[in-house]
C-alpha positions in Angstrom: -2.5 -10.2 12.1 -2.7 -10.7 9.0 -4.2 -13.1 6.1 -2.6 -16.8 4.7 -2.9 -18.9 2.2 -2.8 -22.8 1.3 -2.9 -23.9 -2.3 -5.2 -26.6 -2.2 -5.8 -27.7 2.0 -8.4 -31.2 1.5 -11.0 -29.8 2.9 -11.8 -32.6 6.2 -8.1 -30.0 6.8 -9.9 -26.5 6.9 -11.2 -26.4 10.5 -10.5 -24.0 13.3 -8.9 -27.0 16.0 -7.3 -28.7 13.1 -5.4 -25.1 11.9 -4.7 -23.9 15.0 -1.2 -23.5 15.9 0.3 -24.7 12.1 1.0 -20.8 11.7 -0.4 -18.9 14.4 -3.4 -18.6 16.4 -6.3 -18.5 13.9 -9.3 -15.2 14.3 -11.0 -15.8 11.8 -11.3 -18.6 8.5 -12.6 -17.4 5.0 -15.3 -19.9 4.5 -15.5 -18.4 0.6 -12.5 -19.7 0.0 -13.8 -24.0 1.9 -16.3 -24.6 -1.3 -16.0 -27.0 -3.5 -16.7 -24.6 -7.0 -14.1 -21.7 -5.8 -11.8 -24.3 -2.9 -8.1 -22.8 -4.7 -7.0 -22.3 -1.6 -7.6 -22.0 1.8 -7.5 -18.1 3.5 -7.8 -17.4 7.0 -6.4 -14.9 9.5 -3.8 -15.7 11.8 -2.0 -13.9 14.3 2.0 -13.9 13.3 4.9 -12.9 15.8 6.8 -10.6 12.4 10.2 -10.8 15.0 10.8 -14.1 14.1 10.6 -16.1 10.8 7.9 -16.2 9.4 6.1 -20.3 9.1 7.2 -20.8 4.8 5.9 -24.4 5.2 4.0 -26.7 7.6 3.5 -31.0 6.6 0.3 -32.3 6.8 -0.9 -36.1 6.2 3.5 -36.5 5.1 3.8 -33.9 2.5 4.7 -29.7 2.5 2.3 -27.1 2.2 3.2 -23.8 1.8 2.1 -20.8 3.9 1.3 -17.8 0.8 1.0 -14.5 2.8 -1.6 -12.0 1.7 0.4 -8.2 1.5 3.3 -8.5 2.9 5.7 -7.3 0.7 9.1 -7.2 2.7 10.0 -10.6 3.1 13.6 -11.5 4.3 14.1 -15.1 1.9 17.6 -16.1 3.6 15.9 -15.6 6.9 12.3 -15.8 7.1 11.7 -12.4 8.9 9.3 -9.2 8.0 11.2 -6.3 7.3 13.9 -6.7 5.4 15.8 -8.5 2.1 17.8 -10.8 1.7 21.0 -8.3 0.8 20.8 -6.6 3.9 20.0 -9.2 6.3 21.7 -9.4 9.3 20.8 -13.4 10.3 22.7 -14.7 7.0 25.7 -16.3 9.1 24.6 -17.0 12.3 20.6 -18.5 13.1 19.9 -20.2 9.4 24.0 -21.7 9.1 23.8 -22.8 12.7 20.8 -25.5 12.2 19.5 -24.0 14.6 15.9 -25.8 14.1 17.0 -29.2 12.3 13.9 -31.5 13.3 10.4 -31.3 12.8 8.4 -30.9 15.9 5.7 -33.8 17.2 3.0 -31.2 17.5 2.5 -28.5 15.7 2.6 -25.8 18.9 6.0 -27.0 19.8 7.5 -24.6 16.9 7.1 -21.4 14.8 8.8 -22.8 11.7 8.1 -25.6 10.8 10.3 -27.1 7.9 13.8 -28.9 9.1 16.6 -25.9 8.0 20.4 -26.9 6.8 18.5 -30.8 5.7 17.6 -30.8 2.4 20.2 -29.4 0.0 19.0 -27.1 -2.9 15.4 -26.9 -1.3 15.3 -23.3 -0.5 12.9 -22.5 2.6 11.7 -19.4 1.6 10.5 -17.9 -1.3 8.9 -15.0 -3.4 5.8 -17.9 -3.9 5.5 -17.3 -0.3 3.7 -13.5 -1.4 0.5 -13.1 -2.8 -1.4 -10.2 -3.3 -4.9 -10.7 -2.7 -7.0 -9.9 -6.0 -10.2 -7.5 -5.6 -13.5 -8.7 -7.7 -14.1 -6.5 -10.4 -17.4 -4.2 -9.7 -20.4 -5.3 -12.3 -21.2 -2.3 -14.8 -24.5 -3.1 -15.7 -25.7 -2.7 -11.8 -27.9 -5.4 -11.6 -29.8 -4.4 -14.6 -30.1 -7.1 -17.0 -31.0 -6.1 -20.8 
């Protein structure tokens, strides 16, 4: 289970049934991120299979939406798998170059990676932008006392 974020996801898409199957099984939605006051990103917990390439982008209404992973520090930006880095990747010349995943699925649940690999030269499917740290709120120093 991991927390993921969608930067700028429209509010009407922030529903359990809509999000189910895009990245993984949705376990929990953080409704605080859906408020219009805060609303910079949608945040949710999903089950993901760390043995397969991570979903880096999903197609929503004809636009690619980046998927950011909280506190998942060791991601290979060559193959998209967790647990090793690009320099130590044993997958770099196998699946990626074969163009195994070359078309977008018709429905979100039909594929684990909704990115057309190798279709757009120069466009990176994986990168440092996938990794984000959760910022902790600062505790108030006045402990509720007003002067």
